[in-house]
mmCIF file of the C-alpha atoms, coordinates in Angstrom:
data_MODEL
# 
_entry.id   MODEL 
# 
loop_
_atom_site.group_PDB 
_atom_site.id 
_atom_site.type_symbol 
_atom_site.label_atom_id 
_atom_site.label_alt_id 
_atom_site.label_comp_id 
_atom_site.label_asym_id 
_atom_site.label_entity_id 
_atom_site.label_seq_id 
_atom_site.pdbx_PDB_ins_code 
_atom_site.Cartn_x 
_atom_site.Cartn_y 
_atom_site.Cartn_z 
_atom_site.occupancy 
_atom_site.B_iso_or_equiv 
_atom_site.pdbx_formal_charge 
_atom_site.auth_seq_id 
_atom_site.auth_comp_id 
_atom_site.auth_asym_id 
_atom_site.auth_atom_id 
_atom_site.pdbx_PDB_model_num 
ATOM 1  C CA . MET A 1 1  ? -5.539 -10.343 9.699   1.00 0.00 ? 1  MET A CA 1 
ATOM 2  C CA . ALA A 1 2  ? -5.366 -8.798  6.276   1.00 0.00 ? 2  ALA A CA 1 
ATOM 3  C CA . VAL A 1 3  ? -3.193 -8.375  3.221   1.00 0.00 ? 3  VAL A CA 1 
ATOM 4  C CA . TRP A 1 4  ? -1.540 -4.953  3.177   1.00 0.00 ? 4  TRP A CA 1 
ATOM 5  C CA . ILE A 1 5  ? 0.011  -2.910  0.386   1.00 0.00 ? 5  ILE A CA 1 
ATOM 6  C CA . PHE A 1 6  ? 2.386  -0.281  1.782   1.00 0.00 ? 6  PHE A CA 1 
ATOM 7  C CA . ASN A 1 7  ? 3.858  2.652   -0.109  1.00 0.00 ? 7  ASN A CA 1 
ATOM 8  C CA . ARG A 1 8  ? 7.640  2.555   0.394   1.00 0.00 ? 8  ARG A CA 1 
ATOM 9  C CA . GLY A 1 9  ? 8.642  5.666   -1.489  1.00 0.00 ? 9  GLY A CA 1 
ATOM 10 C CA . LEU A 1 10 ? 9.065  4.582   -5.108  1.00 0.00 ? 10 LEU A CA 1 
ATOM 11 C CA . GLU A 1 11 ? 8.052  0.985   -4.385  1.00 0.00 ? 11 GLU A CA 1 
ATOM 12 C CA . TRP A 1 12 ? 4.992  -0.880  -3.136  1.00 0.00 ? 12 TRP A CA 1 
ATOM 13 C CA . GLU A 1 13 ? 5.346  -3.751  -0.665  1.00 0.00 ? 13 GLU A CA 1 
ATOM 14 C CA . ILE A 1 14 ? 2.724  -6.467  -0.156  1.00 0.00 ? 14 ILE A CA 1 
ATOM 15 C CA . ILE A 1 15 ? 2.617  -7.996  3.323   1.00 0.00 ? 15 ILE A CA 1 
ATOM 16 C CA . GLU A 1 16 ? 0.642  -11.210 3.735   1.00 0.00 ? 16 GLU A CA 1 
ATOM 17 C CA . PRO A 1 17 ? -0.969 -12.268 7.054   1.00 0.00 ? 17 PRO A CA 1 
ATOM 18 C CA . ASP A 1 18 ? 1.571  -13.412 9.683   1.00 0.00 ? 18 ASP A CA 1 
ATOM 19 C CA . GLN A 1 19 ? 4.565  -12.115 7.695   1.00 0.00 ? 19 GLN A CA 1 
ATOM 20 C CA . ARG A 1 20 ? 6.899  -9.227  8.464   1.00 0.00 ? 20 ARG A CA 1 
ATOM 21 C CA . HIS A 1 21 ? 8.305  -8.613  4.980   1.00 0.00 ? 21 HIS A CA 1 
ATOM 22 C CA . GLY A 1 22 ? 6.841  -9.100  1.568   1.00 0.00 ? 22 GLY A CA 1 
ATOM 23 C CA . GLN A 1 23 ? 7.146  -8.751  -2.170  1.00 0.00 ? 23 GLN A CA 1 
ATOM 24 C CA . ARG A 1 24 ? 8.114  -5.357  -3.585  1.00 0.00 ? 24 ARG A CA 1 
ATOM 25 C CA . PHE A 1 25 ? 6.853  -3.822  -6.819  1.00 0.00 ? 25 PHE A CA 1 
ATOM 26 C CA . VAL A 1 26 ? 7.600  -0.605  -8.695  1.00 0.00 ? 26 VAL A CA 1 
ATOM 27 C CA . ASP A 1 27 ? 4.298  -0.665  -10.589 1.00 0.00 ? 27 ASP A CA 1 
ATOM 28 C CA . PHE A 1 28 ? 1.244  0.006   -8.395  1.00 0.00 ? 28 PHE A CA 1 
ATOM 29 C CA . ALA A 1 29 ? -1.123 -1.758  -10.825 1.00 0.00 ? 29 ALA A CA 1 
ATOM 30 C CA . GLU A 1 30 ? 0.937  -4.957  -10.574 1.00 0.00 ? 30 GLU A CA 1 
ATOM 31 C CA . ALA A 1 31 ? 1.071  -4.692  -6.768  1.00 0.00 ? 31 ALA A CA 1 
ATOM 32 C CA . LEU A 1 32 ? -2.696 -4.220  -6.662  1.00 0.00 ? 32 LEU A CA 1 
ATOM 33 C CA . ARG A 1 33 ? -3.306 -7.212  -8.943  1.00 0.00 ? 33 ARG A CA 1 
ATOM 34 C CA . VAL A 1 34 ? -1.069 -9.471  -6.818  1.00 0.00 ? 34 VAL A CA 1 
ATOM 35 C CA . GLY A 1 35 ? -2.529 -8.060  -3.574  1.00 0.00 ? 35 GLY A CA 1 
ATOM 36 C CA . GLU A 1 36 ? -6.083 -8.787  -4.704  1.00 0.00 ? 36 GLU A CA 1 
ATOM 37 C CA . HIS A 1 37 ? -5.089 -12.337 -5.628  1.00 0.00 ? 37 HIS A CA 1 
ATOM 38 C CA . LEU A 1 38 ? -3.385 -12.942 -2.265  1.00 0.00 ? 38 LEU A CA 1 
ATOM 39 C CA . ALA A 1 39 ? -6.310 -11.465 -0.313  1.00 0.00 ? 39 ALA A CA 1 
ATOM 40 C CA . ALA A 1 40 ? -8.729 -13.798 -2.117  1.00 0.00 ? 40 ALA A CA 1 
ATOM 41 C CA . GLN A 1 41 ? -6.378 -16.746 -1.575  1.00 0.00 ? 41 GLN A CA 1 
ATOM 42 C CA . HIS A 1 42 ? -6.176 -16.038 2.187   1.00 0.00 ? 42 HIS A CA 1 
ATOM 43 C CA . GLY A 1 43 ? -9.859 -15.072 2.461   1.00 0.00 ? 43 GLY A CA 1 
ATOM 44 C CA . GLN A 1 44 ? -8.784 -11.750 3.992   1.00 0.00 ? 44 GLN A CA 1 
ATOM 45 C CA . PRO A 1 45 ? -9.473 -8.091  3.175   1.00 0.00 ? 45 PRO A CA 1 
ATOM 46 C CA . LEU A 1 46 ? -6.947 -6.000  1.244   1.00 0.00 ? 46 LEU A CA 1 
ATOM 47 C CA . PHE A 1 47 ? -5.822 -2.672  2.709   1.00 0.00 ? 47 PHE A CA 1 
ATOM 48 C CA . ILE A 1 48 ? -3.634 -0.057  1.017   1.00 0.00 ? 48 ILE A CA 1 
ATOM 49 C CA . HIS A 1 49 ? -1.497 2.345   3.070   1.00 0.00 ? 49 HIS A CA 1 
ATOM 50 C CA . PHE A 1 50 ? -0.367 5.508   1.296   1.00 0.00 ? 50 PHE A CA 1 
ATOM 51 C CA . ARG A 1 51 ? 2.452  7.513   2.859   1.00 0.00 ? 51 ARG A CA 1 
ATOM 52 C CA . PRO A 1 52 ? 1.571  11.151  3.441   1.00 0.00 ? 52 PRO A CA 1 
ATOM 53 C CA . LEU A 1 53 ? 3.665  13.740  1.644   1.00 0.00 ? 53 LEU A CA 1 
ATOM 54 C CA . ALA A 1 54 ? 6.728  14.854  3.613   1.00 0.00 ? 54 ALA A CA 1 
ATOM 55 C CA . ASN A 1 55 ? 5.790  18.523  3.274   1.00 0.00 ? 55 ASN A CA 1 
ATOM 56 C CA . PRO A 1 56 ? 2.313  18.923  1.821   1.00 0.00 ? 56 PRO A CA 1 
ATOM 57 C CA . GLY A 1 57 ? 2.327  22.703  2.328   1.00 0.00 ? 57 GLY A CA 1 
ATOM 58 C CA . PRO A 1 58 ? -0.283 24.878  4.017   1.00 0.00 ? 58 PRO A CA 1 
ATOM 59 C CA . PRO A 1 59 ? -3.976 23.949  3.975   1.00 0.00 ? 59 PRO A CA 1 
ATOM 60 C CA . ALA A 1 60 ? -5.752 25.031  0.789   1.00 0.00 ? 60 ALA A CA 1 
ATOM 61 C CA . SER A 1 61 ? -7.970 27.447  2.741   1.00 0.00 ? 61 SER A CA 1 
ATOM 62 C CA . SER A 1 62 ? -4.923 29.519  3.801   1.00 0.00 ? 62 SER A CA 1 
ATOM 63 C CA . TRP A 1 63 ? -3.539 30.006  0.283   1.00 0.00 ? 63 TRP A CA 1 
ATOM 64 C CA . SER A 1 64 ? -3.960 33.492  -1.106  1.00 0.00 ? 64 SER A CA 1 
# 
């Protein structure tokens, strides 16, 4: 069980333990502040999931 912050494109969604959907925020700082509060309230850790870039390009070592 944990509180999760998921990147949803241009929004951040906070999912509390035992819930499927949560609050959405545009501002990451606000989402983090609320997520920290909820994690402390539930006595659970806070995890943040960042979406990988759709096309990050070639590895840096292969650039010329």
